[in-house]
C-alpha positions in Angstrom: 12.9 -62.8 -102.2 13.1 -59.2 -100.3 14.7 -58.3 -97.2 15.2 -55.4 -95.1 18.5 -53.2 -96.1 18.4 -52.1 -92.6 20.6 -54.5 -90.4 19.0 -54.4 -87.2 19.2 -56.8 -84.4 15.8 -58.2 -85.8 14.3 -56.7 -89.1 11.1 -58.5 -90.5 9.4 -58.0 -94.2 6.5 -60.4 -93.6 7.6 -63.3 -93.3 11.6 -62.5 -94.2 13.8 -61.6 -91.3 17.5 -60.5 -90.8 19.2 -61.0 -87.6 22.5 -59.2 -86.8 24.8 -61.8 -84.6 26.7 -60.7 -81.8 29.3 -63.4 -81.8 29.3 -66.8 -83.4 27.7 -68.5 -80.4 24.5 -66.4 -80.6 24.5 -66.9 -84.7 24.9 -70.9 -83.9 21.8 -70.6 -81.2 19.5 -68.5 -83.4 20.6 -70.6 -86.9 19.5 -74.0 -84.9 16.3 -72.6 -83.6 15.2 -71.3 -87.1 15.7 -74.4 -88.9 14.6 -76.9 -86.2 11.0 -74.7 -86.3 10.8 -74.9 -90.1 12.5 -71.9 -91.2 15.1 -71.9 -94.4 18.2 -69.6 -94.2 19.1 -67.8 -97.5 22.3 -66.3 -96.3 24.3 -66.6 -93.4 28.1 -65.3 -92.0 29.7 -64.6 -88.8 27.9 -61.7 -88.8 24.3 -61.9 -89.8 21.5 -64.5 -91.0 18.8 -63.8 -93.6 16.1 -66.1 -94.7 12.5 -66.9 -94.5 10.8 -68.1 -91.2 8.1 -70.6 -91.2 6.9 -69.3 -87.7 5.3 -66.0 -86.9 7.7 -62.7 -86.1 6.5 -63.0 -82.5 7.2 -67.0 -82.3 10.5 -66.4 -83.8 11.9 -63.6 -81.5 10.7 -65.4 -78.5 11.9 -68.4 -79.3 15.1 -66.8 -80.5 15.5 -66.1 -76.7 16.6 -62.4 -78.2 12.8 -60.8 -77.3 14.4 -58.0 -75.2 16.7 -57.0 -78.4 13.8 -55.1 -80.0 12.8 -51.9 -80.3 10.1 -50.7 -78.1 7.6 -50.2 -81.2 8.6 -53.7 -82.5 7.8 -55.3 -79.4 4.7 -53.5 -78.8 3.4 -54.6 -82.1 4.0 -58.4 -81.7 2.5 -57.9 -78.4 -0.8 -56.8 -80.6 -0.1 -59.9 -82.8 0.1 -62.2 -79.9 -3.1 -60.9 -78.3 -5.2 -61.1 -81.7 -3.8 -64.1 -82.5 -5.2 -67.8 -82.4 -1.9 -69.4 -82.9 -1.2 -72.0 -80.2 2.6 -70.7 -78.4 4.7 -72.8 -76.3 4.5 -72.1 -72.4 7.7 -70.6 -72.6 6.9 -68.4 -75.5 3.3 -67.3 -73.9 5.4 -66.4 -70.2 7.5 -64.2 -72.2 5.1 -62.4 -73.7 2.9 -62.3 -70.9 6.0 -61.0 -68.8 6.2 -57.9 -71.3 2.6 -56.9 -71.2 2.9 -57.1 -67.0 6.0 -54.9 -67.1 4.5 -52.1 -70.0 0.9 -52.6 -69.0 -0.3 -49.1 -69.3 1.3 -48.5 -72.5 0.0 -52.2 -73.8 -3.7 -50.7 -72.7 -2.8 -47.2 -74.5 -2.0 -48.9 -77.9 -5.2 -50.9 -78.0 -7.3 -48.1 -77.1 -5.4 -45.4 -79.5 -5.6 -48.2 -82.5 -8.7 -49.7 -81.8 -7.5 -53.2 -81.6 -10.8 -55.0 -80.5 -9.2 -58.5 -81.6 -6.1 -57.5 -79.2 -8.4 -56.2 -76.5 -10.1 -59.4 -76.3 -7.0 -60.9 -76.0 -6.0 -58.8 -73.3 -9.2 -59.2 -70.9 -8.6 -63.1 -72.1 -5.3 -63.2 -70.6 -6.3 -60.5 -67.7 -5.2 -62.8 -64.9 -1.7 -63.6 -66.6 -1.2 -59.9 -67.2 -2.1 -58.4 -63.4 0.8 -56.5 -62.0 3.5 -58.7 -59.7 2.5 -57.1 -56.5 -1.0 -58.7 -56.8 1.0 -61.9 -56.4 0.1 -61.3 -52.7 -3.6 -62.1 -53.2 -5.4 -65.6 -53.9 -6.7 -64.2 -57.2 -9.4 -66.7 -57.6 -11.2 -65.6 -54.9 -11.3 -62.2 -56.5 -11.0 -62.9 -60.1 -14.7 -62.0 -61.4 -14.2 -58.4 -59.3 -10.6 -58.0 -60.8 -12.2 -58.3 -64.3 -15.1 -56.7 -63.8 -13.1 -53.5 -62.5 -10.6 -53.7 -65.3 -13.7 -53.9 -67.6 -14.9 -50.8 -66.2 -11.5 -49.0 -66.4 -11.4 -49.8 -69.9 -14.9 -48.6 -70.4 -14.3 -45.2 -68.9 -10.8 -45.0 -70.7 -12.7 -45.7 -74.3 -14.9 -43.1 -73.3 -12.7 -40.5 -72.6 -10.8 -40.9 -75.9 -13.8 -41.1 -78.0 -13.6 -44.6 -79.1 -17.0 -45.1 -79.6 -16.8 -48.5 -81.2 -14.4 -50.1 -78.4 -16.8 -48.8 -76.0 -19.6 -50.3 -77.5 -17.8 -53.5 -77.8 -16.9 -53.7 -73.9 -20.2 -52.7 -72.9 -21.5 -55.8 -74.6 -18.6 -57.7 -73.0 -19.9 -56.9 -70.0 -23.2 -57.6 -70.3 -22.6 -61.1 -71.7 -19.7 -62.0 -69.3 -21.1 -60.6 -65.8 -24.7 -61.4 -64.3 -26.5 -58.5 -63.3 -26.9 -59.4 -59.9 -22.9 -59.6 -59.5 -22.7 -56.1 -61.2 -25.4 -54.6 -58.4 -23.7 -56.3 -55.7 -20.3 -55.3 -56.0 -21.6 -51.5 -56.8 -23.5 -52.0 -53.4 -20.0 -53.4 -52.1 -18.3 -50.0 -53.0 -20.9 -47.6 -51.6 -21.4 -49.5 -48.5 -17.3 -49.1 -47.9 -17.2 -45.5 -48.7 -20.3 -45.1 -46.2 -18.1 -47.1 -43.6 -21.0 -49.7 -43.5 -18.1 -52.4 -44.5 -14.7 -53.1 -44.0 -12.1 -52.8 -46.9 -10.6 -56.0 -48.0 -6.9 -56.8 -49.0 -8.1 -56.3 -52.7 -9.3 -52.9 -51.5 -6.2 -52.0 -50.0 -3.9 -53.6 -53.0 -5.7 -51.0 -55.5 -4.2 -48.3 -53.1 -1.0 -49.7 -52.0 2.0 -52.3 -53.0 2.4 -54.5 -49.7 4.2 -57.7 -48.8 3.2 -60.2 -45.8 6.2 -60.8 -43.5 6.7 -62.8 -40.5 5.7 -60.2 -38.2 2.8 -58.5 -39.9 2.2 -56.2 -43.1 4.9 -54.5 -45.0 3.5 -51.2 -47.2 6.0 -50.7 -49.8 4.2 -47.8 -52.0 1.4 -45.8 -52.5 -0.8 -46.0 -56.1 -2.9 -43.3 -55.8 -3.3 -39.5 -56.4 -5.3 -38.4 -53.4 -3.4 -35.5 -51.3 -4.4 -37.4 -48.1 -3.1 -40.7 -47.4 -4.8 -43.5 -45.0 -2.4 -45.7 -43.7 -4.6 -49.0 -42.4 -3.6 -50.5 -39.0 -4.4 -53.5 -40.5 -4.8 -55.5 -43.7 -6.7 -58.5 -43.9 -6.8 -59.2 -40.5 -2.8 -58.6 -40.3 -1.0 -55.6 -38.3 1.0 -53.4 -40.5 4.1 -53.0 -39.0 6.0 -50.6 -41.2 5.9 -48.6 -44.0 8.6 -47.9 -46.9 9.2 -44.3 -46.3 11.6 -44.0 -48.7 9.2 -44.8 -51.7 7.2 -42.2 -50.7 9.9 -39.3 -51.4 8.3 -38.4 -54.8 5.2 -37.3 -53.1 4.2 -33.4 -53.4 5.0 -31.6 -50.1 1.2 -30.9 -49.4 0.4 -34.6 -49.0 -1.1 -36.0 -45.4 -0.5 -39.1 -43.9 -2.7 -40.7 -41.0 -0.9 -43.5 -40.0 -2.6 -45.6 -37.1 -0.1 -48.1 -35.2 -0.9 -50.9 -33.3 -0.1 -49.8 -29.4 2.0 -53.1 -29.1 4.3 -51.6 -31.8 4.6 -47.8 -30.3 7.9 -47.2 -28.9 6.6 -45.5 -25.2 7.5 -41.6 -24.8 9.4 -41.2 -21.7 9.4 -37.4 -21.3 11.6 -37.5 -18.0 14.1 -39.9 -19.7 14.4 -37.5 -22.5 14.9 -34.7 -20.1 17.8 -36.1 -18.5 19.8 -36.9 -21.9 22.9 -34.9 -22.0 24.9 -33.3 -25.1 26.6 -36.8 -26.4 24.1 -38.9 -25.4 21.8 -41.2 -27.6 17.6 -40.9 -27.1 15.0 -43.3 -29.2 12.5 -41.5 -30.9 10.3 -42.5 -34.0 10.7 -45.3 -36.2 12.4 -46.3 -39.7 13.5 -49.3 -41.3 17.1 -49.6 -40.0 18.2 -53.5 -40.9 18.4 -55.6 -44.5 15.1 -56.7 -44.5 13.6 -53.2 -44.1 12.0 -53.8 -40.7 11.1 -50.9 -38.9 12.9 -50.1 -35.4 13.3 -46.9 -33.0 15.5 -44.2 -34.4 18.6 -43.4 -32.5 19.3 -39.8 -32.2 22.6 -37.8 -31.1 22.4 -35.0 -28.4 23.9 -31.9 -30.4 22.8 -29.2 -28.1 20.2 -28.6 -25.1 18.5 -25.7 -24.4 15.8 -25.6 -21.4 13.0 -27.7 -22.2 14.1 -28.7 -25.7 17.3 -30.6 -27.6 19.0 -30.3 -30.7 19.6 -34.1 -32.3 20.7 -35.4 -35.3 20.3 -39.3 -36.4 23.3 -41.3 -34.7 23.8 -43.1 -37.9 22.7 -42.3 -41.7 19.3 -43.9 -42.5 18.9 -43.4 -45.7 20.2 -41.8 -49.4 18.9 -39.3 -51.5 19.7 -36.6 -54.0 20.1 -32.8 -52.5 17.8 -31.6 -55.5 16.3 -33.9 -58.6 17.7 -31.2 -60.9 21.3 -30.6 -62.0 20.1 -27.0 -62.3 20.1 -26.1 -58.7 18.1 -25.3 -55.9 18.5 -23.6 -52.4 17.4 -25.2 -49.1 14.0 -23.4 -49.4 13.1 -25.2 -52.8 14.9 -28.6 -52.7 13.5 -31.9 -52.9 15.1 -33.0 -49.6 13.5 -30.3 -47.5 10.4 -31.3 -49.0 10.7 -34.7 -48.1 12.1 -34.6 -44.4 9.2 -32.2 -43.9 6.3 -34.1 -45.4 6.8 -38.3 -46.1 9.2 -38.5 -43.2 7.6 -36.2 -40.6 4.4 -38.0 -41.2 5.2 -41.7 -41.3 8.2 -41.8 -39.2 6.5 -40.3 -35.8 3.2 -41.1 -34.0 0.9 -37.9 -33.8 2.5 -37.6 -30.1 5.9 -37.5 -31.1 5.0 -34.8 -34.0 3.4 -32.5 -31.4 7.0 -32.7 -29.9 8.9 -31.8 -33.0 8.9 -27.8 -32.9 8.7 -25.8 -36.1 12.2 -23.5 -35.9 13.7 -20.7 -38.0 16.5 -21.5 -39.8 19.0 -19.2 -40.9 20.5 -20.1 -44.4 24.0 -18.6 -44.3 25.9 -18.1 -47.3 28.5 -20.4 -48.0 31.7 -19.2 -45.5 34.3 -19.8 -48.0 32.9 -19.0 -51.6 29.9 -16.8 -50.3 27.5 -18.7 -52.4 23.7 -17.2 -51.3 21.8 -20.1 -49.6 18.5 -18.7 -50.0 16.1 -17.3 -47.8 15.6 -18.3 -44.4 13.1 -21.0 -43.8 11.0 -22.2 -41.4 11.0 -26.5 -40.4 10.8 -28.9 -38.4 13.1 -31.5 -39.5 16.2 -30.3 -41.7 19.7 -30.8 -42.8 22.5 -29.1 -40.9 24.4 -25.9 -42.4 28.0 -26.0 -42.9 28.4 -23.5 -40.0 26.4 -25.8 -37.5 28.1 -29.2 -38.8 31.7 -27.4 -37.7 30.4 -26.1 -34.5 28.3 -28.7 -32.8 30.9 -31.4 -33.6 34.4 -31.8 -31.8 36.3 -32.8 -35.3 36.2 -35.0 -38.4 36.1 -38.4 -36.4 32.9 -37.2 -34.7 31.3 -36.2 -37.8 31.7 -39.7 -39.7 28.8 -40.9 -41.4 28.2 -44.5 -40.2 25.3 -46.2 -42.2 22.8 -48.1 -40.5 22.2 -52.1 -42.4 19.3 -50.7 -44.0 20.9 -47.6 -45.5 24.2 -50.3 -46.6 21.5 -52.6 -48.1 20.3 -49.3 -50.6 23.5 -49.0 -52.2 26.1 -46.4 -51.7 28.9 -44.7 -54.0 31.7 -45.8 -51.1 30.2 -49.0 -50.8 31.1 -49.4 -47.1 29.8 -48.8 -43.6 30.3 -44.9 -44.1 29.1 -42.4 -46.5 28.9 -38.7 -47.3 25.8 -36.6 -45.7 24.1 -33.5 -47.1 24.1 -30.3 -45.4 21.6 -27.7 -46.3 23.9 -25.3 -47.5 25.0 -24.6 -51.3 28.7 -25.3 -52.3 30.9 -22.8 -54.4 28.0 -22.3 -56.8 24.3 -23.0 -57.2 24.5 -26.4 -58.7 26.6 -27.6 -56.1 25.3 -28.9 -52.6 27.9 -28.8 -49.1 28.2 -32.2 -47.7 30.2 -33.8 -44.9 32.9 -36.2 -47.0 33.6 -39.9 -46.1 36.5 -38.7 -43.9 34.4 -36.5 -41.6 35.8 -32.9 -43.0 33.7 -30.4 -44.0 32.5 -30.4 -47.7 32.9 -26.8 -48.6 33.2 -26.8 -52.4 30.1 -29.3 -52.3 29.2 -31.5 -54.6 26.5 -31.9 -57.6 22.9 -31.7 -55.9 21.2 -34.3 -58.2 23.7 -37.2 -57.2 21.5 -39.9 -55.3 24.4 -41.7 -54.0 24.7 -39.4 -51.0 23.3 -39.8 -47.8 20.5 -38.4 -45.2 21.1 -37.3 -41.9 18.1 -35.6 -40.5 18.3 -33.2 -37.6 15.4 -31.4 -35.2 14.5 -30.1 -32.0 12.7 -32.1 -29.6 10.4 -30.4 -27.0 10.3 -32.8 -24.0 8.6 -30.5 -21.6 5.3 -31.0 -20.6 
């Protein structure tokens, strides 16, 4: 008998295995499973087991309940064995593999294409319904099953063609011909054309290819955009149900050049009362725009604290912390002009939190990005923004004391998880700290954090500021 001399959590040479045991309980559980299912132990100790197994490697690993301990390449190899195998697996074993495929669908498809694994490809298509991404649970998949399989087949044909996998492409074309009636394929193509030309409405399956969404009691909640187009249209309704909210935070990674079209149902829009806005004084709060505010991420009007008033416009900041974010994704540092936070505030947040009428009331303003007053760190060029973070100088001048600067968090912000884990958190300023890797902030005591904290820390918070022009 031969076995691997490398003692990994699992090592296989043919049907011979070596298992490194974390503790006696794990060793006993695995040993019992092996012997109950036809395996033979040739050596066992408190630390590891060696033997020969009558099951396939994938059955042993999954059955032993240690599938997640495998190295990624080992798991992928056993997934290919599962997809190509005619062996019957128990329901629990099968679901474990299918779960892994769902979580790593892109990589599994890549492996099949890269190595021309036709048998595995056949198994993947056979199991296509059970390997759909988790967000497809919103669909009654039976209604769209043939369409989903056809779209998957066409996508795989395109990938095989691009990768010059001619044998796979030929097999897929034959599979498509034998699986789908010609009339059905023609009807699907005509349906796509009608929708592109505006002659037919998009259905929930069409929208699911663009967005992850969930159905709530008050309507549809859009969670994520899946596409790559620079212009994103957010529908008023999906499958006859009103779209009530969008998880703006999940659009953080969008490029700042992306544009959003957002038509919300009139009954959901807060009325804009310019006269009431004009009557607000410094220290008052006003409602403007929509953002998730509670733990269920339901959208509600944003409350803004009036910091300054000039003629027909006023400077406002969110009364509470509304979300969390890094100042910039890279620890190498960034000034305000180039940071990730600025891109998000003036891109996804501006486009999705405000209606077109509200957006027209948020003017572009010139911001002075003065050096850090204590450490003299240069804070970059002056910028022109609609939405921004306050500077160190502004945060010092516009609030009366530390208590007034305290960053209380909304229930939604608390549910996102914070470093201090409570109702108060630090919030970013646009100034830099003692050097370019640090961004200034307001501490959890309300004091000005002139020294700053590393800009890539994602546990600190966002408190947007902007001007509102309430004149006619």
